[in-house]
C-alpha positions as CSV (number, residue, x, y, z in Angstrom):
1,M,-0.1,0.2,-0.1
2,G,1.4,3.4,-0.9
3,K,1.6,6.3,1.4
4,T,-1.6,8.0,0.1
5,E,-3.8,5.0,0.7
6,L,-2.2,4.4,4.1
7,R,-2.9,7.6,4.9
8,K,-6.5,7.8,3.7
9,S,-7.2,4.3,5.5
10,L,-5.5,5.4,8.9
11,L,-7.4,8.7,9.0
12,K,-10.5,6.9,8.4
13,T,-9.9,4.7,11.6
14,R,-8.8,7.5,13.6
15,Q,-11.8,9.1,13.0
16,S,-13.8,6.5,13.7
17,M,-12.9,6.0,17.4
18,S,-15.5,7.5,19.8
19,T,-14.8,10.5,22.0
20,Q,-14.2,8.3,24.7
21,E,-11.5,6.0,23.3
22,W,-10.0,8.8,22.1
23,R,-9.6,10.5,25.5
24,E,-8.8,7.3,27.2
25,K,-5.9,6.7,24.6
26,S,-4.7,10.1,24.4
27,D,-4.5,10.0,28.3
28,R,-2.4,6.8,28.3
29,I,-0.1,8.6,25.9
30,C,0.5,11.4,28.3
31,Q,1.1,9.0,31.1
32,N,3.9,7.1,29.4
33,L,5.6,10.1,28.2
34,L,5.3,11.5,31.7
35,T,7.1,8.3,33.0
36,S,10.1,8.7,30.6
37,P,13.2,10.1,31.6
38,Q,13.7,12.2,28.6
39,F,10.5,13.6,28.8
40,N,11.2,14.5,32.6
41,Q,14.6,16.1,31.8
42,A,13.2,18.6,29.2
43,K,12.9,21.8,29.9
44,T,11.5,23.1,26.2
45,I,9.4,20.9,24.6
46,L,8.0,21.3,21.1
47,A,4.4,19.8,20.7
48,Y,1.2,20.3,18.7
49,F,-2.4,21.0,19.1
50,S,-4.5,17.9,18.5
51,F,-6.0,18.1,14.7
52,R,-8.3,15.7,13.1
53,Q,-8.5,13.4,16.3
54,E,-4.5,13.2,16.7
55,P,-3.4,12.3,20.1
56,D,-4.3,15.0,22.6
57,L,-1.5,15.7,24.5
58,S,-3.2,18.9,26.4
59,P,-3.3,17.7,29.8
60,L,0.5,18.0,29.4
61,F,0.5,21.5,28.6
62,T,-0.5,23.0,32.0
63,D,3.1,22.0,33.6
64,T,4.5,25.5,34.4
65,C,7.9,23.6,35.1
66,R,8.5,23.2,31.2
67,R,8.7,25.8,28.6
68,W,6.1,24.5,25.9
69,G,6.5,25.5,22.1
70,F,4.0,25.2,19.2
71,P,4.5,25.6,15.5
72,R,2.7,28.3,13.0
73,C,2.9,27.1,9.5
74,V,4.3,30.0,7.6
75,G,5.0,29.4,3.8
76,Q,6.6,26.0,3.6
77,S,8.1,26.2,7.2
78,L,7.6,25.8,10.9
79,Y,8.0,28.7,13.1
80,W,8.1,27.9,16.6
81,H,6.8,30.0,19.4
82,F,6.3,29.6,23.4
83,W,2.8,29.2,24.7
84,T,1.3,29.1,28.1
85,H,-2.2,27.7,28.7
86,Q,-3.2,31.5,29.7
87,D,-2.2,32.8,25.8
88,T,-4.9,32.7,23.2
89,L,-4.7,30.7,19.9
90,I,-5.5,31.6,16.5
91,T,-6.6,29.4,13.5
92,G,-4.0,28.8,10.9
93,A,-4.0,28.2,7.6
94,Y,-4.5,24.6,7.3
95,G,-7.4,24.9,10.3
96,I,-4.9,23.9,13.0
97,C,-4.7,26.0,16.5
98,E,-1.7,28.2,16.5
99,P,0.2,30.6,18.9
100,H,-0.5,34.3,18.2
101,P,2.3,35.4,15.3
102,D,3.5,38.0,18.1
103,A,4.2,35.3,20.8
104,P,8.1,35.0,21.5
105,T,9.7,32.6,19.3
106,I,12.0,29.6,19.8
107,A,15.4,29.1,18.7
108,S,16.4,25.7,18.2
109,A,19.5,26.0,20.5
110,E,16.8,26.3,23.1
111,V,14.9,22.8,22.4
112,D,15.3,19.7,24.4
113,L,12.6,17.5,23.1
114,I,10.2,17.5,20.0
115,L,6.9,15.4,20.0
116,V,6.0,15.0,16.8
117,P,2.5,14.3,15.5
118,C,2.1,11.4,13.3
119,I,-0.5,9.4,11.0
120,A,1.6,6.3,11.6
121,C,5.1,5.5,12.6
122,D,7.1,2.3,11.9
123,Y,9.0,0.0,14.1
124,Q,12.2,1.6,12.6
125,G,11.2,5.3,13.5
126,Y,9.9,6.5,10.0
127,R,6.7,8.7,10.1
128,L,4.1,9.2,8.0
129,G,2.8,12.8,8.1
130,Y,-0.2,14.4,6.2
131,G,2.2,15.1,3.3
132,G,3.3,18.5,3.6
133,G,6.6,17.7,4.5
134,Y,6.6,20.5,7.0
135,Y,8.5,18.1,9.6
136,D,10.8,16.3,6.9
137,R,12.2,19.6,5.9
138,M,12.8,21.1,9.5
139,L,14.3,17.7,10.8
140,S,16.7,17.5,7.8
141,S,18.3,21.2,8.7
142,P,21.4,21.3,10.4
143,E,20.0,22.8,13.4
144,W,17.4,20.6,14.1
145,T,18.9,17.1,13.1
146,N,20.2,16.4,16.5
147,K,17.2,17.2,18.8
148,P,15.4,14.4,20.4
149,T,12.2,13.5,18.8
150,I,9.5,11.1,19.9
151,G,6.9,10.2,17.5
152,I,2.9,10.7,19.1
153,V,0.5,8.1,17.6
154,F,-2.0,5.4,18.8
155,E,-0.7,1.7,18.7
156,F,-3.4,0.9,15.5
157,A,-0.9,3.1,13.6
158,Y,2.4,1.9,15.1
159,L,3.2,-0.3,12.0
160,P,6.3,-3.0,11.2
161,E,7.1,-0.8,8.1
162,I,5.8,2.2,6.4
163,P,6.7,3.4,2.7
164,I,9.5,5.9,2.9
165,E,11.3,8.1,0.9
166,T,15.4,9.0,0.4
167,W,14.6,12.3,2.5
168,D,12.4,10.5,5.3
169,K,14.3,10.7,8.7
170,P,13.5,8.3,11.6
171,L,12.6,9.6,14.8
172,Q,14.2,8.6,17.8
173,G,11.2,7.3,19.6
174,V,7.6,6.4,19.5
175,C,4.9,6.8,21.9
176,T,1.5,4.8,21.7
177,E,-1.0,4.2,24.7
178,L,0.7,1.1,25.1
179,A,4.3,2.1,25.5
180,L,7.2,4.7,24.7
181,V,9.7,2.9,22.6
182,Y,13.3,4.1,21.5
183,Q,14.8,3.5,18.2
184,S,18.3,4.8,17.9
185,C,18.7,7.5,20.9
186,Q,22.1,7.7,22.8
187,N,20.9,10.1,25.2
188,C,17.4,8.4,26.3
């Protein structure tokens, strides 16, 4: 199955979850992150706001011991901004909630961990996204290439193998509602 068909199939499965199932699985993912040494050592974490029933990490965002960063899609790039649960959000170009453009920006040097939204991940750490290439471009650039990354995905979308392209970069870990598994992380 190609990327397009796989993406369509998994999105359909994800959308078919009941709100209760989605909430329960999302809460378990948050618990798995909270027990991770890598997560607990991180002071500045890049995350995402749930969209189209992606795993919801929002219970984590009230933690004021950490600095949280969220993306804005501008052109073909992601721009990262600090955000607290008291700050307002706007709706971006794709209908995804984003920090206000005037919110303070985050430099890559400040980032300790990136929680990456995924439609699917495979056992080697490769991810299937929505197809826009935003995370692929970012994670391939020199200033981001060595940042710790954890893909966030529901267990039904954690697969033995997904189709990959030459530019795809594996994530260091994958977190589902069942476990947090590291692929190739020297510092985990």
